[in-house]
Residue, then its C-alpha position, 0 to 999 in steps of 0.5 A: m831347922p826353920a827357914g829364914p826369910r827369902f829375897e829375890q833381890l839383892q838389895d832387899w837382903l842388904d835392907w833386911q841385914l840393915r835392920l837385923h841387929p840392934a847395933t851397927i857394930e858389936l864386936g865379938l866371936e860368939r854369935v858369928s861362930r855360931v852361926l857359921a858352925r850351923t851353916g856346915w861351912r868347911r874351910p877350903p884346904v888353902p892358904v888364908i892371909t889376914v890383914g890387919g892394921t890401922n892403915g895400908k890394909g886395902s893396899c897391902v890386900a891389893l898387892l897380895d891379890a895381884v901378885l898371887r894371880a900374876s902367879g897363876y893363882r886363883v884367889g878369893t879376896f874380902t874387903s870392906p867397906h865398898f865404894l859403889d856396888y856392895r859385890e865390890r867386897i867379894r871378889i874372886d880371881g878379881e871379879r866381883v861375886s855374883a848377885a845370885s852366889l850371895v843371895a844363896a850364901f845370904e839364904r844359907i846364913a838366915d837359915a842358920l841364925q836360930g835365934d841369934s842376930l848378926t851385924f850387917f858386917e858379921f853377915n857380910t863376912l860369912a857370906a865370903l866365907l860361904v862363897f869362897e867354899t864354893a868357888g875353892p880358890d887356891a888362896m884366901v886374902l881376909e881384910v879385918g874390918l875393925g881391930g882383930r881380936l874381936d873381928a868376924v874376920n878372926v873366925v878363921d885361923p890364918d896361915v899368916a897374919v899381917v898387921v900392916s900398921v897400928g895407930l889411933d882410930h876407933v878409940e871408942w872400941l879399941g882403946a885410946d892408946v897404941e898398945s891398947i890398939g896393938f893389943e887388939k890388932a895382934g889378936i889375929f895371930r896364931a900360935g906356930r904361924p908367921a905374923i908379919f908387922g909392915s912398920p918399924n918399932p911395933p908396939q910392945s903389946l903386939q909384940a908381947r902377944a906374939r911371944q905368949i902365944g908362939a907366933p913367930l913375928e917378923v917385923r919391917g926393918v929387921d926380919f924384911d925390908g924393901r930397899a930403894q935402889d933409885r926411884h924406880r927399883w927396889d930389892f926385897v929382902d928377908r931373914r930367910g934369905v929371900r931376896w928378889a932384886g931390882l923390882p919396879t916400883p909399885a904402881l900404887p901411888g906414894s912412896i909408902q907403896v914400897a913398904n907395904a909391897a915389902t910386906a906383902l911379900a913377906a907374908l908371901a915369902a912365908l908361904s913359899d912352900r904352898l905358893p911358890l913365886s917367880q920374880a917375873a910374876i912379882s915384877s908384872a904384878l907390881l906394875a899392874v896393881h890397882l886400888p880405887g879411892r887411894f890417891q886415885r887421879v882423874d882428869d877433868p875436861r875443864g883442864f884441872e884434876w881431881i884426886l880421890d883419897v879415903a884418908h879418915n884419920p890422922a896417920a893417913a891424912a899425913t900420907l895424903a899430905q905427903n902424897l900431895v908434896e911428891t906430886p905438886a900441881a902447877g896451880r891451887t889445891l882445893a879440898v872437899c871434905g867429908m867425914l864421919g862423926d866418930k873420927d878424929v876431925a881435928g887431928v885430920i885437919a892438923e896433918l893437912r893444915g898446910s895442904f889446901d888453899h881453900w876447904y868445902a865441907a860436904n855431908a858424907e853418907g851413911p848414918r854415922a856421918i856428919d853433915a857439912a855445918e858440923l864439919a865446918q864447926r869442928a874444923a873452925a875449932a881447929g883453926i880451919a875455915m871451911e865453906r859449907c856445901g851440902t851433899v858431895p856432889d854439891a861440894m864438888s860442883r862448888a869446888a869446880r866452879d872456882a877451880r882453873a886449868g892447872d889446879r887439882i881438887v882433892v876429895f877425901g875423909s871417908f869411903h862414904t865420900v869417895g864413893p859419892a865422888l866416884a859416882a858424880l864423876g861417872v867412874t866405873l870400878 
């Protein structure tokens, strides 16, 4: 088998991977399956939870990871994209994978290409699987990148598949309506294995897929739920008779997080014979769970506050708007917005129309980003005036000059907006 390229530095590998495939996104499992087979990968004999959905994936993965680790299990998690460091995507027991482990995985994948090529995300997925094979965790939690049925993560058969929510996003790849998107996301379900849906009223296409293949579907609000006792306590109940009463509200911000926590616990309850949990461990995890870039609050010494949120589609923007209502500011709320060109800018703005006193348009980073001028133009067409400010740090500086004590500045619209904001604020992850 001919050897692939060799680079000593991680960044050189990443630069090469960005050039390797002619398309940024090419859905399908044929190439990635062939390359994975050639690496000789052997799946670790541990439970795999695959998490998909339009919104809430990151929260659900963070909750699963926190509960499992609080219960004494060693967990491998794969998420994407990253904010500051590629190694954020692959973690063992909460710690980022080492550069040396990634380089070893990349060499093994490159040697197995044999005429095939992979997208950046596909390379990333296979690297995670190879790292987990070596590390031997007690459980693996894999986050779908885009859709589900044809996403590279779906090369692994999960023991439990979770779809947190279904909404309109990536319509050019997944379809223009919720039923089409629901079908794609249900592609991670497997025959005879639990399928968890984290929202009420699942699309008919998702339900039909579960019935067709014989995947036992559990729906929040029907088969399991999180029922609030008050603002600080809630109960988890499911159709198996599992009940964890008086759980603390998750440390993640927003009222939606009780629903996300119930969804994560439903997935873990389905694995209770292999990964038993205690209520004490669950409570400890809920109090400690952390997820950057989701309504992340950072105090500024000048007397105002920063809020960082990736909110990149209308459903996520609606959640951001609700979180702003639930945590009112003494002063004004200013918006620094940067988005990708393939996102529903008008839909996002519609959900946040009444949330901000002033808007600043920024250039998000990355090849799919639009610049501040185009963002402002699209916003104007939706009835919102945005001040054009250049890069994300430029827009943040402009907003900070306008901010007064008691105000807050919300930086949102993409991972590629929040990442530069975290760097500008010197926040470490």
